C-alpha positions in Angstrom: 61.1 126.5 61.2 63.0 123.0 60.6 65.9 125.3 59.7 66.2 127.6 62.8 65.4 123.9 65.1 68.7 122.1 62.9 70.5 125.3 62.9 70.0 126.0 66.6 71.3 121.9 67.7 73.9 122.5 65.4 75.9 125.7 67.3 74.5 123.4 70.9 77.0 120.9 69.2 79.5 123.2 67.8 79.5 124.2 71.9 79.4 120.8 73.3 82.0 119.5 70.6 84.1 122.7 71.5 84.6 121.5 75.2 85.1 118.0 74.2 87.9 118.9 72.8 87.1 117.9 68.9 87.7 119.4 65.7 85.2 120.3 62.8 85.5 122.0 60.2 83.3 125.5 60.3 80.6 124.1 57.8 80.4 120.3 58.7 76.8 119.0 59.0 75.1 118.0 62.2 74.7 114.3 61.0 78.4 114.0 60.8 79.2 116.4 64.3 77.0 113.9 65.8 78.7 111.7 64.8 82.2 113.1 66.6 81.1 114.2 69.9 78.5 110.5 70.2 82.1 109.4 69.3 84.8 111.2 71.6 81.3 110.6 74.1 81.5 106.6 73.8 85.0 107.0 74.1 84.9 109.3 77.6 82.3 106.6 78.8 84.5 103.5 78.0 87.8 105.2 80.1 86.1 107.1 83.2 84.7 102.9 83.1 87.8 101.6 83.2 88.7 104.1 85.5 86.8 102.6 87.8 87.0 99.2 87.4 90.6 99.4 87.5 90.1 101.2 91.1 87.9 98.5 92.1 90.9 96.2 91.1 93.4 98.1 93.5 90.7 98.3 95.8 90.4 95.0 96.2 94.7 94.4 96.1 94.6 96.6 99.2 92.1 95.2 100.8 93.8 91.8 99.9 96.8 92.8 101.2 95.5 94.6 104.2 93.5 91.0 105.1 96.9 89.4 104.6 98.7 91.7 107.1 96.6 91.7 110.0 98.0 90.4 112.8 97.9 87.7 115.2 99.2 86.7 118.4 100.3 83.2 119.1 102.3 80.2 120.4 103.5 78.4 117.6 105.6 75.0 118.6 106.4 72.7 116.0 106.0 68.8 116.0 108.3 67.9 113.7 110.1 65.0 115.0 112.9 66.7 112.2 113.0 70.0 113.5 112.8 69.1 117.6 115.8 71.3 118.4 114.4 74.7 116.2 114.0 77.6 118.4 113.3 80.2 115.2 111.4 78.5 112.1 112.0 80.4 108.8 108.4 81.3 107.1 107.9 82.9 103.7 104.7 82.8 102.2 103.4 84.9 99.1 101.9 85.5 95.9 102.1 87.7 92.7 99.6 89.7 93.5 100.2 90.3 97.4 104.3 89.9 97.4 105.8 87.5 100.0 106.0 87.8 103.6 109.6 86.0 105.5 109.4 85.5 109.2 111.5 84.3 111.9 109.4 82.9 114.5 109.9 82.1 118.2 109.3 78.6 119.0 107.4 78.1 122.0 106.9 81.9 123.1 104.1 84.1 122.5 104.6 86.2 118.5 102.2 88.3 116.4 102.3 86.7 113.2 100.2 88.5 109.7 97.4 86.5 109.1 98.5 84.9 106.0 101.6 83.0 107.9 98.9 82.1 110.4 97.1 80.3 107.9 99.9 79.1 106.6 100.9 77.7 110.1 97.7 75.7 110.8 97.0 73.8 107.7 101.1 72.6 106.5 100.9 69.2 107.2 104.2 66.7 107.2 104.5 62.5 106.6 106.1 61.0 110.0 107.0 57.4 108.2 107.6 54.4 110.4 108.0 51.5 110.2 105.2 48.9 112.2 106.4 45.6 112.6 103.9 42.4 112.7 104.0 38.8 112.9 101.9 36.8 110.6 101.8 33.2 111.2 105.1 33.5 112.7 106.6 35.5 110.0 107.9 38.2 111.2 107.0 41.7 108.5 107.1 44.6 108.7 104.7 47.8 107.4 106.2 51.3 106.7 103.6 54.2 107.7 103.0 57.2 106.1 101.2 59.3 108.5 99.8 63.0 107.6 100.3 64.9 110.8 100.2 68.9 111.5 103.8 70.6 111.2 102.5 73.5 113.8 100.8 73.5 117.0 99.2 76.9 116.9 97.9 77.7 120.1 95.9 81.4 120.0 96.4 84.2 122.5 94.0 87.2 123.6 95.6 90.6 121.7 97.1 92.6 124.2 96.3 95.0 126.1 96.7 98.7 126.6 98.5 98.8 129.6 100.2 95.9 128.0 101.4 97.6 124.9 102.2 100.9 126.4 105.0 98.7 128.7 106.1 96.5 125.6 106.5 100.3 123.5 108.8 101.9 126.6 110.6 98.4 127.0 111.6 98.4 122.8 111.9 102.3 123.2 114.5 102.1 125.9 116.4 99.5 124.7 117.0 101.3 121.0 114.9 98.1 119.4 112.4 101.1 118.0 112.3 105.2 117.8 110.0 107.0 119.3 108.1 109.9 117.0 110.5 111.9 118.9 113.6 110.3 118.6 114.7 111.4 115.2 
């Protein structure tokens, strides 16, 4: 009965090996075929796990890109004294994983910026250097002061309403700044 059982196991294993695309000799033994099938199944599991890990990594990257490009409606003003006359600020922010986003942002007007730019503008600092005069015991001394200050003032605005969006769409479409789906 042991030989019949091992013969049935061998036949079942041969069928499984054929389904997996494993080549084997017609007179292969049960142990040798079992090793080949286990090896093939193990490598398939490893490939599936790797694919799942890659997919998960890709999904994380896509989710990160989606979060980084979420829009904020803001008014940006530059506080840096050397840039008082600027009406537009060119900002480029990014990394090797998500890429770079470059925008020319109008200062002092309502504007939409991506989340990655929004966080950059909120956290950007500059050193304000100035000389302070002190009189100690009748002697004038000059001291250089370095203050770390915010470079931009970012005022958050509420999102546009549906009516404002529709008006903006019509305005941009009629001026040729964007094309409607019907305009080819």
